[in-house]
N, C-alpha and C positions, 0 to 999 in steps of 0.2 A: 512825639517829644513837642513838637511842630506845638500837637492842637491844646495844649496845657498854656501855649501862648497867644497863640489865637481865637480862643474861645475867649478870653477878656475883652478881645479891641470888637470883636464884629461886626459892635456900632458904632465903628469908628466914622466923623465925618473927612470926606472927601476934602479934599483943600480946596480952598476958594470955592464948592459948586454948593455944599449942604447938603449932599446927598453920602448914602449910607453905603458903608463896601462890608458886602460878607466876609463869611468862613472861608470859602474858594476862594476868592480874589484875596483875601488877606498869604492864604497861602504863597500861590502862585507867587502876589513878590515877596515873600519872605524870600522864594526861595528863587528870583529876578536876582534880588543884592546878595545873596550868596555870593553869586556868578559874580557879582562885581569881585566881590571882596576873594574870589579868585582871580581874580585878571588884575585888582594889584598886585597879588604875588607874581605872579606870571613879567609883570616891567620891574617889577624889582623884586626880584629874587633873595636881594640881600635877607628878606624880609622870614626866608625859609633856614638863616643862617641856625637857630637855635634847634630847631629841628631837624638839620640834619648834620652837621660837625657837632656840635653840641650830644649828639648819641654814639658817636664813633669815637668821640675823644672821652670823654668820665666813662665809656668801658673797657674801653684799652687800658685804660693807668689806672682807675680801681680791680682789674684783677691785677695786674699785673704789681701794685703796691701792696696792695689785702687779702691776695688769696694764700699766700706764704704764711702767713702770721694767722689768718681767721684756721684757714681751712687745711694749713699741712703743704696745700699742690693746690695749682692753678686748678687744674681737671676738679678737684673734687667741689672751689668753691665758687663754680659757675654756674651748676644748679641754686647753692643759694643767690648770686650774686642777678645772675642773668634778669629772677622773674622785679628783683628787686628793683631794677634798675629801668625796668619798661614800667613800673610803675612809678620813680621818681623823674623820666626824661619826661613822661605827657604828663603829669600832676604839674609839674612847673610848666609844660606848655602850658596850657591853662591860665596862668594870670596872664600870658597878653592878649588877654583877652581883652581885659581890662581895658590895661592900658593902650594899646589901640584904641579904642573903643572912644576914649576920653581924648586923645589925641586930632581924633575927627570931629569931637563934640566942634574942643577949644579948636581947631583951623575952622569955621564954621559950616564945616560937609553936608553935619543932619539939619542945619540952616536953608540948606537950596534944596531940598527931598522935602519939606511943607513946602512945598510947592508948584505937587507931581501929585497925580491923582493915584491916592496909591494911603492904606492906613500907616498913618506913621509910625507904628512901632514893627513893622514890613525891614524896617536897615535896621532894627536890633534882632533881632529874629535869624535875619540876611546874617547877620557880625558871628553870633556863636553860629551857626551850620558851618561858614567856612570854616571856620578850624576847625573843625572835626575831621576832616581832608588835612591839615598839619598835625592831629594827633596818630593819626595814621602814618602817616609819614613817617613822626617819631617809632612811634612804635616796630612800625616794619625794618626799618636801619639798626635797632637793637636790634633785634630775633639776627640779621641777617649779619653785623658784630658777631652775636655771641655765637652763632654759629662756625665763622671763624676765623675765632678763638681757640674751638673744641669742644662748644657745648651741644652733645644730646638730648634733646628731651626725652623723658620719658613716657611723658604724657602724647606725644607725635603731633603729627600735622592737626591733628582736631584739636587736645589742648592746648597749645599750640597761639590760634585759631578765637577761640574761648575766650582768652589770656587777652589777649592785642582787643577784640570785642566790647567787655567786660572791663578793659582800663579807658578804650573808649565812651564806652556810654558813663563810668565816671568821670568821667571829666569834661565829660560834654555836664550834672551833672552840675559842678563844682564852678565850670564857666560862669556859672548864672551868679554864682557868689561872688564871686571878679567884678563880669558885669555889674551888678546893683556899685560897690567903688568905685567902678571907673565914671558910672553915671552920677553918682554925689562924691566925688574924690576932685579935688578944685584943681590937682594935674595930672600928668601922665608919670611925672616921675614919683609923690607924692604914691600914688597909687602903685606903682609898682615897690616901692621902700614898704609898702603897710602888705600886700598881696605875698614878697620876702620875706619875711621877716615871720609870718602866719607860716606860712608852708617848709623853709628849712626847716625850720626845731619838727617839727610833725611828722618831716619823711623820716630826717639821718634819725630820730628817735625810736620808730616804726618796724625799726629792723632786716632794714631793703640791706641793709651791710651787711651786718655782727647780727650774729644772735641778738633775742630779748635779755633772754636768760644770765648773759652776766652782763646785767646793767643793776645801775641798785633800783632796789625794793619798789620805791617810787618811781620811779620810773618805769617799772616794770606794770605799774597799780595806774598812770594817763595811758600809757596801752592800750588800757581799758575800752576809751571814750576815743582814740585817736579812728577816726573813722581811713586814714592811709596806712595805716597794723593792719584791720583787715584788706586792705585788699592784697598790702604785697600778699601774705597771709594766702584768700585763695589765688593771687596768680601759680606760687608757688604750689598750691597743688594742683591749679589745671597742667603748667605748662611741663613738670617732671613727675605725672601721676594719672592725669589728666578725672583727677577729680572731681565733687561736686558735692563741695561739704560746709558747714553753719559760716564760712567766714566770708565766701560767695554769696552766701544768701543773706547774712547783714550787710554785704556793701551793698548787692542792691535794692535793699531796702533805705540805706540811708539815703544811695544816691536820689528814692524817687522820699522819699522825703525834706531833702536840699530841693527839690526843684520845685515840690507845694508851699512851698515857705519861701524860698527866695526870688520862682518865678515869678507870682504876684508884685513884690516890693519891687523889683526891678523892675518892672512895666511903668508902673505907678509909679514911680518916682524918675523916669525916662519921657513918658506922657507928659508930668507937670512940668520938665527939664524941653521938650524936646516942640 
């Protein structure tokens, strides 16, 4: 994924020297910036609130509130809910990428990076790479809570691991969209507001918590163009039966398309502002 980003900036000027930065150096400094992002979490653990408390709270709450009403019992609802809540938790976590990026830019952090002998885009790439760790934490906690509540995935360990990897990969792709919103937005608050306004409807109508067949016809039709819908179905197929079906293919193809479209746009917008 990093190659998609760094291939566009391998001729970037070294700050203040007029020299050129190669692809290898760009990749190296991108991972260095990702490490910086992880250090920020170490010194400010509150940044992990959304990937630690939210999976526990949402999974337990949705299980006991909707389990009996939708599936008749908690046990029957868990195979429906856990894959859905996994997608919802990690996908919504990707929204933070744009918000934190906007905050760093507003605080002048990226202005200081301009004086360093690195590719300017390394700071952007590092932020997105560091967030993949947060996605992994959110996915792991969601599965653990589901197991504690009694969920026994029919797809076994292989299906669960595959589903988590798919969700993390797709969230990384979507984070490019929110990074673009963060780079072009006016404030962190506006970035978060726009992101949530888009993601909440897509997530809740995707069938993550209730069968799509019970929804109005027009909403079912919208779901055929809803990427979260395919991701939820892909995770259910993997976690409950270890099946690699068309929903998985659409999710991966969609993720590649998002990266192909929004990675260049984000880099271009960032380079103009950085």
